[in-house]
Backbone as CSV, one residue per row, in Angstrom:
resi,resn,N_x,N_y,N_z,CA_x,CA_y,CA_z,C_x,C_y,C_z
1,MET,-21.310,-61.084,-15.163,-22.143,-61.605,-16.302,-23.329,-62.243,-15.731
2,LYS,-24.591,-61.669,-16.184,-25.798,-62.165,-15.524,-26.474,-63.291,-16.398
3,ILE,-25.998,-63.481,-17.612,-26.493,-64.599,-18.456,-25.362,-65.390,-19.003
4,THR,-25.664,-66.726,-18.927,-24.775,-67.632,-19.507,-25.457,-68.604,-20.541
5,GLU,-24.711,-69.385,-21.180,-25.333,-70.349,-22.256,-25.102,-71.801,-21.930
6,ILE,-26.069,-72.642,-22.123,-25.940,-73.986,-21.853,-26.504,-74.892,-23.114
7,ASP,-25.998,-76.046,-23.180,-26.520,-76.983,-24.219,-27.870,-77.520,-23.875
8,ALA,-28.665,-77.657,-24.959,-30.013,-78.164,-24.753,-30.456,-78.898,-26.014
9,ILE,-31.605,-79.601,-25.986,-32.283,-80.209,-27.008,-33.621,-79.502,-27.240
10,ASN,-33.997,-78.967,-28.285,-35.153,-78.310,-28.518,-36.142,-79.269,-29.295
11,PHE,-37.299,-79.451,-28.821,-38.292,-80.465,-29.444,-39.467,-79.532,-29.897
12,LYS,-39.737,-79.550,-31.157,-40.853,-78.765,-31.675,-41.309,-79.326,-33.008
13,ASN,-42.541,-79.520,-32.990,-43.309,-79.983,-34.289,-42.734,-81.379,-34.706
14,ASP,-42.511,-82.108,-33.513,-42.038,-83.544,-33.735,-40.600,-83.649,-34.198
15,ILE,-39.818,-82.509,-34.118,-38.362,-82.609,-34.528,-37.557,-82.134,-33.357
16,ALA,-36.485,-83.072,-33.130,-35.638,-82.668,-31.932,-34.252,-82.219,-32.603
17,LYS,-33.734,-81.179,-31.984,-32.477,-80.693,-32.473,-31.587,-80.089,-31.451
18,ASN,-30.347,-80.242,-31.542,-29.453,-79.668,-30.518,-29.458,-78.116,-30.684
19,THR,-29.369,-77.460,-29.526,-29.427,-75.987,-29.570,-28.631,-75.428,-28.345
20,ILE,-28.358,-74.119,-28.314,-27.802,-73.386,-27.196,-28.817,-72.499,-26.593
21,GLU,-29.019,-72.628,-25.272,-30.064,-71.802,-24.670,-29.289,-70.797,-23.707
22,LYS,-29.897,-69.582,-23.517,-29.527,-68.717,-22.638,-30.189,-68.923,-21.293
23,VAL,-29.343,-68.890,-20.172,-30.031,-68.982,-18.865,-29.487,-67.996,-17.963
24,VAL,-30.197,-67.577,-16.898,-29.799,-66.594,-15.881,-28.724,-67.325,-15.104
25,LYS,-27.642,-66.550,-14.679,-26.549,-66.970,-13.910,-26.728,-66.485,-12.422
26,ASP,-27.211,-67.472,-11.742,-27.356,-67.253,-10.231,-26.196,-67.738,-9.482
27,GLU,-26.018,-67.141,-8.259,-24.950,-67.508,-7.353,-25.703,-67.715,-5.935
28,THR,-24.895,-68.441,-5.062,-25.246,-68.492,-3.708,-24.788,-67.406,-2.957
29,ILE,-25.525,-66.531,-2.492,-25.126,-65.179,-1.834,-25.426,-65.458,-0.353
30,THR,-24.328,-65.102,0.482,-24.440,-65.265,1.923,-24.318,-63.903,2.588
31,LEU,-25.262,-63.611,3.332,-25.413,-62.365,4.055,-25.095,-62.623,5.515
32,THR,-23.998,-62.101,6.162,-23.746,-62.349,7.659,-24.088,-60.923,8.367
33,ILE,-24.834,-60.997,9.325,-25.201,-59.819,10.127,-24.595,-59.920,11.559
34,ASN,-23.844,-58.931,11.791,-23.236,-58.676,13.215,-22.364,-60.050,13.517
35,GLY,-21.855,-60.646,12.518,-20.896,-61.776,12.595,-21.564,-63.071,13.129
36,ASN,-22.843,-63.099,13.366,-23.553,-64.315,13.955,-24.811,-64.736,13.338
37,ILE,-25.375,-63.859,12.594,-26.753,-64.231,11.996,-26.379,-64.418,10.398
38,SER,-26.587,-65.547,9.830,-26.244,-65.842,8.546,-27.436,-66.232,7.578
39,ARG,-27.577,-65.754,6.528,-28.602,-66.178,5.523,-27.926,-66.402,4.217
40,SER,-28.263,-67.658,3.599,-27.661,-67.928,2.232,-28.880,-68.143,1.366
41,LEU,-28.736,-67.583,0.147,-29.955,-67.668,-0.778,-29.334,-67.597,-2.241
42,SER,-30.204,-68.117,-3.127,-29.741,-68.028,-4.547,-30.219,-66.763,-5.044
43,ALA,-29.339,-66.011,-5.775,-29.617,-64.639,-6.269,-28.666,-64.283,-7.410
44,ILE,-29.050,-63.163,-8.142,-28.082,-62.574,-9.104,-27.135,-61.781,-8.361
45,GLU,-25.818,-61.869,-8.797,-24.748,-61.068,-8.084,-24.822,-59.770,-8.640
46,ASP,-25.862,-58.997,-8.178,-26.002,-57.585,-8.756,-26.795,-56.736,-7.777
47,SER,-26.485,-55.601,-7.587,-27.385,-54.641,-6.762,-27.395,-55.213,-5.298
48,LEU,-26.207,-55.749,-4.769,-26.275,-56.384,-3.474,-26.248,-55.389,-2.376
49,LYS,-25.861,-54.205,-2.554,-26.009,-53.183,-1.489,-27.503,-52.868,-1.255
50,GLU,-28.165,-52.634,-2.453,-29.546,-52.348,-2.379,-30.268,-53.454,-1.724
51,PHE,-29.983,-54.765,-2.105,-30.624,-55.928,-1.494,-30.384,-55.934,-0.052
52,THR,-29.121,-55.728,0.488,-28.936,-55.760,1.871,-29.715,-54.893,2.691
53,VAL,-29.811,-53.546,2.146,-30.609,-52.494,2.873,-32.104,-52.980,2.856
54,GLY,-32.599,-53.349,1.704,-34.019,-53.761,1.609,-34.291,-54.892,2.502
55,TYR,-33.397,-55.915,2.512,-33.658,-57.075,3.416,-33.644,-56.760,4.817
56,LEU,-32.684,-55.836,5.289,-32.588,-55.485,6.708,-33.891,-54.702,7.150
57,PHE,-34.470,-53.872,6.289,-35.689,-53.126,6.556,-36.897,-54.175,6.525
58,ASN,-36.942,-55.018,5.458,-38.108,-55.903,5.212,-38.154,-56.967,6.178
59,GLU,-36.940,-57.256,6.782,-37.033,-58.313,7.896,-37.136,-57.788,9.274
60,ASN,-37.414,-56.498,9.368,-37.663,-55.908,10.679,-36.342,-55.846,11.497
61,MET,-35.210,-55.734,10.957,-34.087,-55.833,11.671,-33.495,-54.260,11.952
62,VAL,-33.843,-53.411,11.059,-33.591,-51.951,11.245,-34.756,-51.144,10.955
63,LYS,-34.805,-49.834,11.470,-35.805,-49.019,11.231,-35.408,-47.715,10.481
64,SER,-34.112,-47.549,10.313,-33.553,-46.345,9.630,-32.167,-46.693,9.140
65,LEU,-31.689,-45.903,8.206,-30.315,-46.022,7.719,-29.309,-45.816,8.809
66,ASP,-29.563,-45.079,9.738,-28.752,-44.900,10.976,-28.455,-46.082,11.654
67,ASP,-29.401,-47.131,11.672,-29.230,-48.391,12.337,-28.239,-49.181,11.601
68,ILE,-27.822,-48.849,10.341,-26.887,-49.724,9.571,-25.535,-49.056,9.708
69,LYS,-24.583,-49.697,10.340,-23.316,-49.164,10.636,-22.222,-49.451,9.443
70,LYS,-22.413,-50.517,8.802,-21.448,-50.931,7.834,-22.008,-52.033,6.891
71,ILE,-21.718,-51.871,5.601,-22.001,-52.971,4.703,-20.749,-53.162,3.829
72,GLU,-20.278,-54.400,3.857,-19.093,-54.807,3.089,-19.482,-55.917,2.160
73,ILE,-19.096,-55.765,0.888,-19.345,-56.741,-0.133,-18.165,-57.232,-0.875
74,GLU,-17.894,-58.514,-0.806,-16.734,-59.130,-1.498,-17.295,-60.346,-2.269
75,GLY,-17.441,-60.115,-3.549,-17.941,-61.221,-4.459,-19.428,-61.506,-3.954
76,ASN,-19.537,-62.825,-3.624,-20.909,-63.185,-3.102,-21.060,-63.224,-1.603
77,GLN,-20.193,-62.693,-0.971,-20.241,-62.476,0.496,-20.538,-61.034,0.922
78,ILE,-21.529,-61.021,1.740,-22.023,-59.682,2.255,-21.786,-59.707,3.834
79,LYS,-21.267,-58.703,4.319,-21.139,-58.623,5.835,-21.824,-57.204,6.215
80,ALA,-22.797,-57.242,7.160,-23.391,-56.153,7.551,-23.305,-56.010,9.039
81,GLU,-23.089,-54.713,9.516,-23.164,-54.472,10.955,-24.221,-53.521,11.192
82,ILE,-25.153,-53.884,12.181,-26.232,-53.065,12.451,-26.432,-52.744,13.837
83,ASP,-27.104,-51.837,14.308,-27.584,-51.572,15.718,-28.346,-52.849,16.050
84,ASP,-28.061,-53.564,17.118,-28.774,-54.767,17.433,-29.882,-54.580,18.405
85,THR,-30.299,-53.259,18.541,-31.479,-53.005,19.531,-32.643,-53.958,19.253
86,LEU,-33.049,-53.893,17.889,-34.369,-54.713,17.627,-34.047,-56.265,17.769
87,LEU,-32.860,-56.663,17.644,-32.606,-58.117,17.733,-32.648,-58.552,19.125
88,LYS,-32.632,-57.708,20.155,-32.754,-57.982,21.500,-34.088,-57.888,22.093
89,THR,-35.120,-57.459,21.329,-36.487,-57.311,21.720,-37.347,-58.439,21.319
90,ASN,-38.605,-58.326,21.784,-39.597,-59.330,21.274,-39.963,-59.281,19.789
91,GLU,-39.506,-58.149,19.118,-39.635,-58.156,17.735,-38.700,-58.696,16.842
92,THR,-37.711,-59.400,17.461,-36.512,-59.863,16.717,-36.705,-60.656,15.535
93,VAL,-36.042,-60.233,14.436,-35.973,-61.061,13.268,-37.185,-61.811,12.913
94,LEU,-38.240,-61.121,12.495,-39.378,-61.701,12.146,-39.441,-61.993,10.540
95,CYS,-38.577,-62.957,10.227,-38.178,-63.221,8.804,-39.492,-63.544,8.082
96,SER,-39.707,-62.932,6.890,-40.782,-63.176,6.108,-40.536,-64.012,4.934
97,ASP,-39.210,-64.124,4.604,-38.877,-64.989,3.450,-39.547,-66.486,3.704
98,SER,-40.210,-66.861,2.550,-41.054,-68.033,2.590,-40.127,-69.309,2.899
99,ALA,-38.816,-69.359,2.610,-37.918,-70.502,2.762,-37.927,-70.914,4.302
100,GLY,-38.252,-72.102,4.503,-38.157,-72.595,5.913,-39.414,-72.238,6.825
101,GLY,-40.541,-71.834,6.012,-41.720,-71.710,6.787,-41.700,-70.511,7.715
102,TRP,-41.129,-69.290,7.219,-40.955,-68.201,8.112,-42.261,-67.526,8.220
103,ARG,-43.298,-67.704,7.461,-44.509,-67.008,7.476,-45.132,-67.074,8.958
104,SER,-44.970,-68.226,9.687,-45.419,-68.445,10.961,-44.924,-67.463,11.920
105,LYS,-43.820,-66.884,11.745,-43.153,-65.925,12.596,-43.528,-64.554,12.388
106,ILE,-44.529,-64.241,11.574,-45.084,-62.821,11.337,-46.093,-62.683,12.521
107,LYS,-45.480,-62.024,13.594,-46.339,-61.761,14.832,-46.965,-60.541,14.919
108,GLU,-46.531,-59.459,14.237,-46.910,-58.098,14.457,-46.895,-57.338,13.126
109,VAL,-48.090,-56.668,12.912,-48.195,-55.988,11.639,-48.613,-54.525,11.883
110,ASN,-47.643,-53.577,11.646,-47.953,-52.154,11.865,-48.628,-51.549,10.600
111,PRO,-49.834,-50.879,10.792,-50.505,-50.292,9.676,-49.728,-49.234,9.029
112,VAL,-49.799,-49.035,7.684,-49.086,-48.057,6.938,-50.132,-46.882,6.890
113,LYS,-49.635,-45.802,7.296,-50.363,-44.480,7.298,-49.957,-43.641,5.998
114,SER,-50.836,-43.601,4.947,-50.472,-42.909,3.774,-51.771,-42.689,3.022
115,ASP,-51.964,-41.359,2.530,-53.025,-40.941,1.628,-52.689,-40.978,0.224
116,PHE,-51.510,-41.560,-0.089,-51.004,-41.641,-1.428,-51.970,-42.379,-2.543
117,GLN,-52.231,-41.818,-3.706,-53.061,-42.365,-4.561,-52.303,-42.420,-5.896
118,VAL,-52.835,-43.408,-6.765,-52.223,-43.613,-8.155,-53.361,-43.861,-9.078
119,ASN,-53.319,-43.489,-10.292,-54.321,-43.685,-11.275,-54.133,-45.099,-11.846
120,VAL,-55.267,-45.790,-12.095,-55.327,-47.207,-12.508,-54.628,-47.212,-13.871
121,HIS,-54.728,-46.255,-14.695,-54.196,-46.312,-16.043,-52.647,-46.240,-16.049
122,GLU,-52.054,-45.564,-15.027,-50.698,-45.537,-14.764,-50.167,-46.875,-14.461
123,LEU,-50.916,-47.662,-13.549,-50.558,-49.043,-13.245,-50.497,-49.900,-14.466
124,ILE,-51.556,-49.774,-15.337,-51.605,-50.572,-16.560,-50.472,-50.191,-17.402
125,GLU,-50.036,-49.132,-17.509,-48.844,-48.635,-18.357,-47.593,-49.171,-17.680
126,ARG,-47.496,-49.077,-16.329,-46.303,-49.479,-15.642,-45.986,-51.023,-15.812
127,ILE,-47.011,-51.875,-15.717,-46.814,-53.260,-15.839,-46.114,-53.601,-17.220
128,GLU,-46.559,-52.890,-18.305,-46.017,-53.207,-19.553,-44.534,-52.662,-19.597
129,GLU,-44.279,-51.438,-18.921,-43.003,-50.910,-18.933,-42.102,-51.841,-18.101
130,LEU,-42.623,-52.445,-17.053,-41.916,-53.399,-16.276,-41.305,-54.537,-17.046
131,LYS,-42.289,-55.116,-17.871,-41.860,-56.255,-18.788,-40.814,-55.769,-19.844
132,ASN,-41.057,-54.638,-20.426,-40.146,-54.188,-21.308,-38.734,-53.895,-20.886
133,ASN,-38.679,-53.594,-19.544,-37.249,-53.379,-18.934,-36.637,-54.506,-18.305
134,ALA,-37.333,-55.659,-18.362,-36.814,-57.009,-17.828,-36.094,-57.606,-18.927
135,GLU,-34.732,-57.132,-19.043,-33.844,-57.695,-20.126,-33.426,-59.106,-19.802
136,ILE,-33.101,-59.480,-18.516,-32.600,-60.788,-18.297,-33.901,-61.807,-18.487
137,TRP,-35.074,-61.320,-18.043,-36.237,-62.284,-18.280,-36.496,-62.442,-19.739
138,GLN,-36.463,-61.407,-20.529,-36.692,-61.466,-22.090,-35.739,-62.398,-22.601
139,ALA,-34.494,-62.410,-22.161,-33.481,-63.338,-22.818,-33.555,-64.774,-22.242
140,THR,-33.972,-64.954,-21.109,-33.917,-66.285,-20.471,-35.186,-66.898,-19.951
141,GLY,-36.189,-65.897,-19.643,-37.299,-66.438,-18.941,-37.142,-66.839,-17.571
142,GLY,-35.994,-66.563,-16.947,-35.638,-67.173,-15.652,-35.521,-66.239,-14.486
143,THR,-36.247,-65.053,-14.575,-36.194,-64.082,-13.484,-37.630,-63.572,-13.081
144,HIS,-37.575,-63.029,-11.933,-38.715,-62.283,-11.505,-38.176,-60.737,-11.710
145,VAL,-39.228,-59.865,-11.812,-38.781,-58.463,-12.010,-39.714,-57.662,-11.132
146,ALA,-39.072,-56.540,-10.511,-39.770,-55.685,-9.584,-39.377,-54.309,-9.840
147,GLY,-40.281,-53.336,-9.584,-39.963,-51.987,-9.852,-40.552,-51.087,-8.795
148,ILE,-39.904,-49.978,-8.406,-40.448,-49.080,-7.469,-40.662,-47.699,-8.260
149,VAL,-41.848,-47.095,-7.860,-42.128,-45.922,-8.588,-42.306,-44.715,-7.452
150,HIS,-41.725,-43.762,-7.661,-41.707,-42.502,-6.724,-41.453,-41.284,-7.429
151,ASP,-42.502,-40.399,-7.454,-42.444,-39.109,-7.978,-41.967,-39.117,-9.521
152,GLY,-42.567,-40.106,-10.148,-42.289,-40.115,-11.689,-41.065,-40.968,-11.917
153,GLU,-40.241,-41.321,-11.048,-39.003,-42.139,-11.257,-39.434,-43.646,-11.072
154,PHE,-38.938,-44.371,-12.073,-39.287,-45.804,-12.060,-37.941,-46.574,-12.112
155,VAL,-37.668,-47.366,-11.146,-36.459,-48.114,-11.087,-36.821,-49.726,-10.999
156,VAL,-36.122,-50.400,-11.954,-36.474,-51.840,-12.120,-35.226,-52.684,-11.728
157,LYS,-35.577,-53.775,-11.015,-34.421,-54.823,-10.706,-34.948,-56.239,-11.016
158,GLU,-34.049,-57.042,-11.438,-34.415,-58.441,-11.656,-33.657,-59.433,-10.630
159,ASP,-34.347,-60.636,-10.421,-33.617,-61.588,-9.695,-34.300,-62.966,-9.870
160,VAL,-33.624,-63.991,-9.603,-34.246,-65.333,-9.601,-35.247,-65.520,-8.560
161,SER,-35.104,-64.728,-7.430,-36.013,-64.743,-6.393,-36.908,-63.514,-6.345
162,ARG,-38.190,-63.697,-6.232,-39.138,-62.559,-6.224,-38.839,-61.648,-4.923
163,HIS,-38.464,-62.418,-3.859,-38.252,-61.752,-2.506,-37.024,-60.872,-2.831
164,VAL,-35.898,-61.443,-3.347,-34.636,-60.578,-3.513,-34.963,-59.386,-4.526
165,ALA,-35.694,-59.586,-5.613,-35.998,-58.481,-6.524,-36.817,-57.343,-5.778
166,VAL,-37.714,-57.743,-4.881,-38.401,-56.682,-4.156,-37.484,-56.015,-3.095
167,ASP,-36.702,-56.814,-2.428,-35.615,-56.219,-1.467,-34.798,-55.200,-2.237
168,LYS,-34.353,-55.563,-3.411,-33.457,-54.669,-4.193,-34.140,-53.379,-4.487
169,VAL,-35.379,-53.265,-4.936,-36.006,-52.102,-5.239,-36.333,-51.236,-4.078
170,ILE,-36.665,-51.900,-2.980,-36.978,-51.112,-1.770,-35.672,-50.597,-1.309
171,GLY,-34.670,-51.390,-1.220,-33.373,-50.891,-0.820,-32.832,-49.767,-1.651
172,TYR,-33.116,-49.764,-2.840,-32.699,-48.668,-3.805,-33.560,-47.352,-3.445
173,GLY,-34.876,-47.578,-3.241,-35.551,-46.420,-2.712,-35.060,-45.735,-1.471
174,ILE,-34.780,-46.616,-0.418,-34.227,-46.142,0.735,-32.956,-45.375,0.661
175,LEU,-31.980,-45.997,-0.086,-30.637,-45.425,-0.337,-30.696,-44.023,-1.199
176,HIS,-31.759,-43.834,-1.904,-31.894,-42.797,-2.810,-32.875,-41.774,-2.166
177,GLY,-33.425,-41.890,-0.982,-34.113,-40.836,-0.384,-35.643,-40.904,-0.896
178,PHE,-36.106,-41.980,-1.328,-37.529,-41.991,-1.667,-38.387,-41.939,-0.499
179,ASP,-39.530,-41.194,-0.638,-40.566,-41.185,0.417,-41.379,-42.446,0.202
180,LEU,-41.124,-43.572,0.908,-41.740,-44.761,0.641,-43.257,-44.779,0.813
181,SER,-43.638,-43.756,1.729,-45.103,-43.717,2.009,-45.866,-43.100,0.757
182,ARG,-45.124,-42.490,-0.154,-45.726,-42.054,-1.444,-45.085,-42.731,-2.575
183,SER,-44.877,-44.010,-2.488,-44.316,-44.812,-3.530,-45.220,-46.062,-3.688
184,TYR,-44.852,-46.741,-4.715,-45.549,-48.145,-4.852,-44.637,-49.157,-5.589
185,VAL,-44.797,-50.377,-5.155,-43.983,-51.526,-5.809,-44.871,-52.283,-6.689
186,ILE,-44.359,-52.606,-7.955,-44.994,-53.304,-8.886,-44.071,-54.451,-9.346
187,TYR,-44.609,-55.673,-9.371,-43.709,-56.798,-9.676,-44.389,-58.083,-10.221
188,SER,-43.670,-59.086,-10.673,-44.188,-60.179,-11.238,-44.202,-61.311,-10.143
189,GLY,-45.249,-61.796,-9.731,-45.359,-62.854,-8.775,-46.633,-62.717,-7.840
190,ARG,-46.872,-63.806,-7.196,-48.081,-63.844,-6.371,-47.912,-62.934,-5.099
191,MET,-48.957,-62.622,-4.437,-48.991,-61.814,-3.191,-49.432,-62.576,-1.992
192,PRO,-48.596,-63.383,-1.436,-48.811,-64.116,-0.192,-48.419,-63.140,0.966
193,ALA,-48.609,-63.631,2.223,-48.245,-62.929,3.458,-46.874,-62.492,3.445
194,ASP,-45.916,-63.449,3.032,-44.448,-63.234,3.135,-44.016,-62.072,2.140
195,MET,-44.806,-61.688,1.195,-44.417,-60.649,0.311,-45.087,-59.340,0.823
196,VAL,-46.343,-59.456,1.153,-47.047,-58.238,1.686,-46.508,-57.682,2.901
197,ILE,-45.978,-58.570,3.792,-45.417,-57.982,5.005,-44.262,-57.060,4.752
198,LYS,-43.562,-57.338,3.692,-42.435,-56.444,3.299,-42.885,-54.980,3.089
199,MET,-44.037,-54.827,2.569,-44.661,-53.508,2.287,-44.945,-52.741,3.640
200,THR,-45.473,-53.540,4.599,-45.855,-52.941,5.860,-44.590,-52.382,6.637
201,ARG,-43.502,-53.289,6.556,-42.263,-53.039,7.278,-41.505,-51.866,6.685
202,ALA,-41.564,-51.620,5.335,-40.972,-50.630,4.599,-41.875,-49.333,4.590
203,GLY,-43.114,-49.501,4.842,-44.066,-48.275,4.772,-44.514,-48.019,3.389
204,VAL,-44.515,-48.975,2.429,-45.083,-48.770,1.113,-46.573,-49.169,1.072
205,PRO,-47.346,-48.214,0.668,-48.764,-48.328,0.780,-49.520,-49.198,-0.385
206,ILE,-48.821,-49.396,-1.534,-49.480,-50.081,-2.573,-48.547,-51.146,-3.215
207,LEU,-49.050,-52.390,-3.438,-48.267,-53.408,-4.044,-49.083,-53.919,-5.189
208,ALA,-48.560,-53.911,-6.432,-49.300,-54.250,-7.594,-48.633,-55.404,-8.326
209,SER,-49.316,-56.250,-8.959,-48.678,-57.450,-9.609,-49.584,-58.046,-10.767
210,ASN,-48.948,-58.590,-11.691,-49.697,-59.330,-12.671,-50.337,-60.630,-12.280
211,ALA,-50.001,-61.024,-11.044,-50.568,-62.312,-10.527,-51.550,-62.025,-9.462
212,ALA,-51.872,-63.150,-8.739,-53.031,-63.056,-7.933,-52.539,-62.982,-6.377
213,PRO,-53.348,-62.394,-5.514,-53.109,-62.377,-4.072,-53.435,-63.761,-3.362
214,ALA,-52.790,-64.104,-2.389,-53.227,-65.269,-1.615,-54.096,-64.754,-0.429
215,ASN,-54.956,-65.586,0.153,-55.611,-65.116,1.329,-54.733,-64.590,2.360
216,SER,-53.670,-65.255,2.717,-52.706,-64.810,3.697,-52.233,-63.463,3.415
217,GLY,-51.956,-63.209,2.141,-51.560,-61.773,1.754,-52.650,-60.758,1.935
218,TYR,-53.779,-61.140,1.707,-55.001,-60.204,1.759,-55.183,-59.987,3.232
219,GLU,-55.000,-60.974,4.219,-55.139,-60.738,5.532,-54.132,-59.725,6.099
220,ILE,-52.912,-59.959,5.632,-51.829,-59.023,6.046,-52.051,-57.613,5.606
221,ALA,-52.600,-57.554,4.419,-52.969,-56.272,3.681,-54.026,-55.567,4.575
222,LYS,-55.025,-56.234,5.122,-56.060,-55.583,5.834,-55.401,-55.139,7.124
223,LYS,-54.573,-56.054,7.783,-53.938,-55.520,9.021,-52.920,-54.304,8.946
224,GLY,-52.274,-54.379,7.756,-51.240,-53.364,7.458,-51.683,-52.248,6.659
225,ASN,-52.965,-52.204,6.190,-53.453,-50.979,5.480,-52.667,-50.914,4.182
226,ILE,-52.553,-51.995,3.486,-51.894,-52.096,2.208,-52.961,-52.226,1.092
227,THR,-52.803,-51.590,0.097,-53.663,-51.665,-1.018,-52.995,-52.693,-2.079
228,LEU,-53.766,-53.761,-2.399,-53.142,-54.850,-3.256,-53.778,-54.593,-4.765
229,VAL,-53.094,-54.575,-5.764,-53.600,-54.597,-7.052,-53.178,-55.870,-7.849
230,GLY,-54.051,-56.816,-8.054,-53.764,-58.076,-8.591,-54.307,-58.225,-10.130
231,PHE,-53.828,-59.256,-10.845,-54.275,-59.541,-12.159,-54.125,-58.426,-13.049
232,LEU,-52.958,-57.604,-12.938,-52.748,-56.462,-13.703,-52.232,-56.876,-15.127
233,ARG,-53.203,-57.088,-16.072,-52.951,-57.593,-17.343,-53.801,-56.838,-18.351
234,GLY,-53.105,-56.446,-19.471,-53.993,-55.843,-20.493,-54.556,-54.614,-19.997
235,GLN,-55.852,-54.468,-20.109,-56.557,-53.307,-19.595,-57.407,-53.639,-18.370
236,ARG,-57.068,-54.672,-17.603,-57.774,-55.056,-16.462,-56.951,-55.175,-15.152
237,CYS,-57.545,-55.230,-14.026,-56.996,-55.440,-12.740,-58.006,-55.706,-11.659
238,ASN,-57.659,-56.148,-10.589,-58.554,-56.284,-9.431,-57.917,-55.444,-8.221
239,ILE,-58.723,-54.741,-7.471,-58.101,-53.980,-6.372,-58.662,-54.521,-5.031
240,TYR,-57.753,-54.825,-4.097,-58.210,-55.373,-2.799,-57.790,-54.439,-1.704
241,ASN,-58.636,-54.105,-0.783,-58.428,-53.455,0.374,-57.993,-51.906,0.110
242,ASN,-58.538,-51.039,0.933,-58.245,-49.547,0.800,-58.331,-49.132,-0.651
243,LYS,-59.416,-49.408,-1.249,-59.529,-48.988,-2.699,-59.394,-47.474,-3.068
244,ASN,-59.511,-46.692,-2.038,-59.520,-45.290,-2.271,-58.089,-44.803,-2.785
245,ARG,-57.089,-45.626,-2.675,-55.797,-45.265,-3.183,-55.757,-45.295,-4.603
246,ILE,-56.688,-45.898,-5.306,-56.656,-46.149,-6.745,-57.724,-45.231,-7.424
247,ILE,-57.200,-44.335,-8.283,-58.137,-43.351,-8.954,-58.580,-43.992,-10.336
248,PHE,-59.879,-43.941,-10.565,-60.265,-44.636,-11.890,-60.618,-43.668,-12.981
249,ASP,-60.500,-42.333,-12.772,-60.974,-41.431,-13.930,-59.847,-41.063,-14.778
């Protein structure tokens, strides 16, 4: 169950009254990698395999599905076994998750090579479709929502963490054979370095959002050849870096 109900007092027009409010039900999810690397985070207990795959790719721990030997999920506990070759190199675990100041550990950015293009009007339509498919957000206002688009297929995931929501959609794309170099991610949330680096590690050329980029995100986008689309609201948006990927006619 992703939604629960709690007691509250609603104050409106100088009148206070007891009410019942719907809230998103989050859990503490623990991911253990190779028995000795552990990450705990608040997330919705949903699409955890997709999250794990996306996390492993987006945190530079694996380069292909063949590097993932096993994923076991029991309740809110996830155990993953991976080829630890990357963990033994200088590129080890460059965690981009903002918790704990991981941004300072982004040491290397590999540019994404892709000539993929998308029409700006499609992006405008997709941001509305994203909101319309955000069922938990509509009921509670308590989630971020992310979507991945590939060859006309649009898959949406929600979570209390924008990082986890994006990990889930990228993980979905990897598990279902999407060509990520010809896909884009669209989501609700700012675009700082710790989000844009996920695109470079997964090989996704375009990140679109209804919110703003941060300068740190813009700098990573330039180094990683990522196109950012921000302020995607109504009939407007701003495009940053490699603008040739967005078609305006």
